N, C-alpha and C positions, 0 to 999 in steps of 0.2 A: 422325715425325723425333725426335732425339733433343733432349730438352729441356735446356737450361744458363741455370742461375740470372743467369751474367754477362750472358747476351745480352740487351744493352736494347733494341736495335733489330734486327728480321729479316726473313724471310719472309714471316710472318703478317700484314703488312698492306702500306701504298704508300707507305714511306718511302725519303726521299731516298737513303740511306746504312746501313748496317749499322754498329751500335755496341757493342762488346763492353767491359765494366767490367775493368779490371787490378786497381784499386785504391780502396779508397775515395773518393779524389779523383782518378782518371786513368780516363778511360776513350778507346778508340781510336774512331775513326770510319772507315770502311772503305767504298772506291768502286771502281767502273771504269766506264767508256766510251769508246768509240770509235766511228766512221762513215766512210762514202764520204765524198769529195770533195763541197764544196756552195757552192764558187766557184773560180775557174780560176785563181788565184795560189799556189802550193803553199806559200809562207810565209805568206801570212794563212789558209790551210787548217789549218797549223800551231797558230796563235795560237787561232782560234776553236775546235780540238777540246781545245786545253789549257784555255782558260777554260772552256769548258763541261764539262768532267770534274772539275775544282776546284770547281764552284758548287756540287756537292752536300755537300761537308764546310762550305760558308758558310751552306747552306740550315738544316744542323741546328745553327748556332752555333757549329761550332768550327774549329779554328784548322789549316791543311792544314799538315804537316811533310816529306812524302816524296812521290817519286811515280817512276813507272816506266813508260816508255814500251813499248806496244803497237803493233805496226808489221806491215801485210799490205803486198806489194807485189811488184810486176809488171816482177823485174831483167832479164827477156828485153823489156819492152814499151817501158819510159820508163828513160830516163839517169837516172844516181844522181846527177844534180845536183838531180832533180827532190825523191827522198828526204832528200837534205840540207838542203833549203830548208824542207820540212815539219817535219823536225826541229828546226832552226834557228827557225823560228818558233813552234815547242811551248815550246822552250829558254828565249824570251825572256819569254813570259808566266808558266811555271816559275818564272825569277828575280824576275822583277815579283812574284810572290805571297810571295817569299820562301821558297820550298820548294827543296828540295835534291834533286836528280834521282840516283837511286842504281842504276841499269840499266833492264832491259827484257827485252823479247823478239821477233824479227820472223820472219816465215816469207813463203815464195812465194805470191804468190795473184794472181790475173787482175787484180782491181782495188784498189787504193790502198785502206788504210783505217789509219788513227792515231786514238789516243785514249792515255789514261793509267789506271794504277790510282795510287790518291791513298791516302796514309794521314794522317789528321790526331789531333789528341786534344780531348778535352773532360772538363769536370767531370762526374761523372756524373749530377746534379743539377742540371746545367744543359743538356741536351738539351733543343733544340728540337724537337718533333714535328710533323707536319704535320696533326694529328686531334685538338689539344688547344684549339683557340678557346672564347674563352668568351662567353655571350649578352652585348650590349652592346660588343664589340669593335669598333672600325675595321679594315678591309683596306686595307693600304696596298702597293701595286705599285710597283719601282722601276726596270722597264724597257718603253720603247716596246714594242708587238707588232705582225708583220709579218713576221718575217725567213722564214715559209716559204714564203709567197706570192713574196716577192723573188726567193729562189731557183728558185721553179718559173718564172717568169717571165726568169731568167737562162738557166736551161735551153732556154727556147723563143727567146734570141737577144732578148727585150723589155723586160728591165729599164732604165730610164732610169737614166742614170749617177748622178744625183746622189740618187735612192733606193737604190741599190746602195750607194753610201759610206755612207749614213746605217743600212744594214741589218750592214754590215761596221762600222761604230764601235758600235753595240750590241753584237754578237756577240764584238765581239776586248776588251770592256770588262769586268773583272774585276768579280766581286759583292763583291769585297773592303773596300772602303770602305762600302757600305751595310751589308753583315755588321755591321763594326767599330762602325756606330753602334748596330744593331739591340741586338748582345749588352749595350753601354753604358745601354741604355735601360729602366727599371721599366715593368713592365706589357705585355712582348712574352710572348702565351701559346703564338703556333703560326707556324711558316713553311715553305715550301714553296719550290722554284725552277721557274719555269714552262718546261716543255722539248715535250717530244714528244707530250702529250696536250693541248695548247693550256690558253692563260687557265680556259676554262671546265671541260677536263676537269681539270685539277689542281685546282681551285677544288672539283669534286665531291669528289676523295679527301680534303679536308680533311671532309665531314660525311655521306659514307657511313656509312650503319646508326648514326648518331647522333640524339640528342634535338634537334639545333639546325640551323638553313639560313642560307643568306647572300642577302642582297640587293644585287644589283651595278648599281652606278649608269653605265650603259654609254656613258654620252656623257663621263665623266670619265676611262674607261681610256686610257689613254696610246697613241696610235698613229702610225705613220710618216705624216709629210705626204705626199700624193700617192699613198697605199696602194689607195685607191678607186678610181683610175684604174684601175690594172691588176686588181682586183677584178672589175671591170664587164667588162674584156677576157677574162675567163675564166680567167685565170692561179692557180686552186686546186692545191693539192696533192691527192694523194689521201689521205692521211693525215685531213686535214681531214673531208670525208666519214665516213670510219670515226669518227673522235673523233665527229663530231656524231649518227650514228648510235648510236653506242654509250651517250652521255650525254644525249638529249634527253627520255628518259622522268624525270630527275630535276630538269629544269628549265622553268619557266614564263615565257612571252617576253611581255614586255606589249607592245601595237600600237602604242605610238609606237617601239618598237627597230626600225630598217630591217633589211630581208634582210642586205644587205654588212656590216654592221655585226656582226650576229649569225655571220655566217660568218669574219668575221675573227677573234671570239672562241675561234674553235674552232681556228684556225688553230697547227701543230703547230710551236713554237720551239726553234729552237736556241740554246745560250747564252742565255735567257733571264733576266728579273729575278727577284727575290724577292718572295714574295708574302707580306706579314708582318698577321699579326693581333694587334692590340696593342688594350690598356684606351683607352677613347676619352678619357680627362682626358691621355693622353699621346701622342694621334695627333699633333696639329698642331706640338708641340715637335719629335716624331720629325722630321715631313715637313719643318719650315723647316732641320732638322740635316743632313738628306740633301741639300736644294737647297742650302744653303750651301755643301756639300762637294763639287760638283760634279754629283749624282746628280741632274742637269735634270729628267727625266721621271719623277721619281718624284712619286707622286699619293693620293689616299684615293679607292678606287674603289667601296666599298662598308662593309656591315656584316652583324655576325654578331646572328642573333637565335635567340631559341626560340619564336617561332610560327609558325616553319616545323621540319617533321622530315625531316632527309636532303633537304630539297630548296631550290632555288635559284630565286630570282626576279629575272629581268633586268628591268630600267624603265628 
């Protein structure tokens, strides 16, 4: 592959977005994401897909500026009002983020799919990588987990209404507020957003091949109230098993961690929260500001240590 000295983040790692330097004080953040519906309401689906795509820019510490729609739609199977509602839901969240929609592209497909290509900006020296945590850092997670399990239960017609509403509220909440507070706080060394590889999968990306490791305080990880009941009923997505099988060689699990909670830590998320690695002296202050700003699920969920090498201990 052709090398380019202006490419700050590209295909070589597990970064959330690409970053390309334009000048000494300006870089572009480039990302793209789209998927099939995970809820029945097309308007809410549009909101979730847009929030999910915008999240990658926030995870890099940047400001999203423009978006382009990506649309796959079965015009012969579904009424065009469904497409209208999907796009309207997406547009609401695009506007809420202060982003300008500049166009898009659509194709005929057997199943609806929707998402965004997003362009953001950042100072080249302020890019937050996912693999630049420091020993001694604390880890803050800004959203509760469980969206993949709830979506699986919904497909089976067994998702409790209260739990479904809780999951939707999480997935339709922008990471904008959390990101704004993060970039204003000194001592933030790394960040990623929690999506399809699950909490532990993305945590593994933060330390893979490095000289550091993580300790995760499993009981501190925010989870949806009532999620254990549907886990016990067997509503586990296939992606959870794939995540777990792939990453367990990097993980040591203490005996006090229940099986249901370990499974949940691998649950593939849609539009999940930010996982922030921050200097321990600044962690409590950022956590307080997050909660004061309405990021109610934010919690300190672990720390970074040089006593482990490319390993995670879940305790």
